[in-house]
C-alpha positions in Angstrom: 0.0 0.0 0.0 1.3 3.4 -0.9 0.8 6.6 1.1 -1.3 7.9 -1.8 -3.6 4.9 -1.6 -3.9 5.3 2.2 -4.7 9.0 1.8 -7.3 8.2 -0.9 -9.0 5.7 1.4 -9.0 8.1 4.4 -10.5 10.9 2.2 -13.6 8.8 1.9 -14.3 9.3 5.6 -16.4 12.4 6.3 -15.1 14.5 9.1 -16.3 17.5 11.0 -14.1 20.6 10.7 -12.8 22.4 13.8 -10.5 25.2 14.7 -8.0 24.4 17.5 -6.7 27.5 19.3 -4.4 28.4 22.1 -2.8 31.5 23.6 1.0 31.7 23.3 2.0 34.0 26.2 5.6 34.0 25.1 4.9 35.9 21.8 5.4 39.5 22.5 4.1 41.8 25.2 0.5 40.5 25.2 1.1 37.1 23.7 -0.4 35.8 20.5 -3.4 33.7 19.5 -2.5 30.6 17.5 -4.9 28.5 15.5 -5.0 25.4 13.2 -7.8 23.7 11.2 -8.3 20.1 12.3 -10.6 17.3 11.1 -8.9 14.7 13.4 -10.9 15.6 16.5 -13.2 13.4 18.6 -14.9 12.9 21.9 -13.1 10.2 24.0 -14.9 10.0 27.3 -18.0 11.4 29.0 -16.8 10.7 32.5 -14.4 12.4 32.8 -15.2 14.6 29.8 -12.2 14.1 27.4 -11.6 15.0 23.8 -8.7 14.2 21.4 -7.1 16.2 18.6 -4.3 15.1 16.3 -1.5 17.6 15.6 1.4 17.3 13.2 4.7 16.7 14.9 6.9 19.8 14.8 4.0 22.2 13.8 3.6 25.4 15.7 0.5 24.0 17.5 2.3 20.9 18.5 5.2 22.9 19.9 2.8 25.3 21.7 0.7 22.5 23.2 3.8 20.8 24.5 4.3 23.9 26.7 0.9 25.4 27.1 -1.7 23.0 28.7 -4.8 25.1 28.0 -6.4 25.2 24.6 -9.8 25.3 22.9 -11.7 23.9 20.0 -14.4 25.6 18.0 -16.7 23.2 16.0 -17.2 25.2 12.8 -20.5 25.8 11.1 -20.9 25.3 7.4 -20.9 29.1 6.9 -17.4 29.2 8.3 -15.6 27.5 5.4 -13.4 30.6 4.9 -12.1 30.4 8.5 -11.2 26.7 8.0 -9.3 27.5 4.8 -7.5 30.4 6.3 -6.1 28.4 9.2 -5.2 25.4 7.0 -2.8 27.4 4.9 0.8 26.1 5.0 3.7 28.5 5.4 1.9 31.4 7.0 4.0 33.8 9.0 1.7 35.0 11.7 -1.7 34.0 13.1 -2.3 37.5 14.5 -3.4 38.7 11.1 -5.6 35.6 10.6 -7.6 36.4 13.7 -7.9 40.1 13.1 -11.3 40.2 11.3 -12.8 37.0 12.7 -15.3 37.5 15.5 -14.0 35.8 18.6 -13.8 36.0 22.4 -11.1 34.8 24.7 -12.1 31.7 26.7 -12.5 32.5 30.4 -10.7 29.3 31.4 -8.1 28.8 28.6 -7.5 32.3 27.3 -7.7 30.8 23.8 -9.8 32.3 21.0 -13.4 31.0 20.8 -14.8 31.6 17.3 -18.1 33.5 17.2 -20.8 31.6 15.3 -19.3 28.2 15.9 -21.7 25.3 16.6 -20.0 24.7 19.9 -16.8 25.6 21.7 -14.8 23.6 24.3 -12.0 24.7 26.5 -9.5 22.0 27.6 -6.5 21.2 29.6 -4.0 18.6 28.3 -4.2 15.3 30.2 -2.0 13.3 27.9 0.1 13.4 24.8 0.7 10.3 22.7 3.2 10.2 19.8 1.7 8.3 16.9 3.7 8.3 13.7 4.1 11.8 12.3 1.4 13.2 14.6 0.8 13.7 18.3 -2.5 12.8 19.8 -3.4 15.4 22.4 -6.0 14.3 24.9 -7.7 17.1 26.8 -10.0 17.3 29.8 -13.0 19.5 28.9 -13.2 22.3 31.5 -15.9 24.5 29.9 -18.4 24.3 26.9 -20.4 26.8 25.0 -23.1 26.5 22.4 -23.1 29.8 20.6 -24.9 28.7 17.3 -27.7 26.2 17.2 -29.1 27.2 13.8 -26.4 26.4 11.2 -25.3 23.0 10.0 -21.8 21.5 10.5 -18.8 22.2 8.2 -17.6 18.8 6.9 -14.7 17.6 4.9 -14.9 14.8 2.3 -12.6 13.7 -0.5 -10.3 16.7 0.0 -13.1 19.3 -0.1 -15.3 21.2 2.4 -18.9 20.1 2.1 -22.3 20.7 3.6 -24.8 18.1 4.5 -27.7 17.9 2.1 
C-alpha cells in the first residue's frame, strides 16, 4: 500500500471541521493567538469529559501545546468555510493577522480564542500526549463548553473538499 492509496482511502471518511486554538503567552508583550484547522478531532470519554485532537509533529500548534496546557476547539458551522481554509494554509507567517477580522472572544478558562458563530466551543487542559507516527494525539479534559450557534449545519470535509450536509 502506498501513502497515496492510504490518503485516498481516508479521504472517503467524512469528518467535521474544527479550529483548534491556544494563547501563546511568550509571543510579545500580550502574547499571540494561535490556530489550526483540524478534522482529526473526537470525543473520547463522557466521565471524565475528554476529547482528542491530532496535531502534526513539529507544527507550531504541537510545539505550543507541549508547553501550554490550556487550549480550545471551535466546532465550525458550514458558513465558516473561509475560516477553516485560512487556518489550513501552509507556510503562513503570523496567526495574529488571521484572527484580526474573525469575531471571537477569549475563553475564560483557557484564554484561547473561541470563534463566534461556531456550533460549539470547548475549553480544555491537556491530560496526555501520545506520539503516533508523524502526529501527536493530544487528549484534553474539557473544562468548559459553550453553544453559541444552534441554527447552522456543520462544516464537513470529504474527498479533499469542504462540504455541507444535504
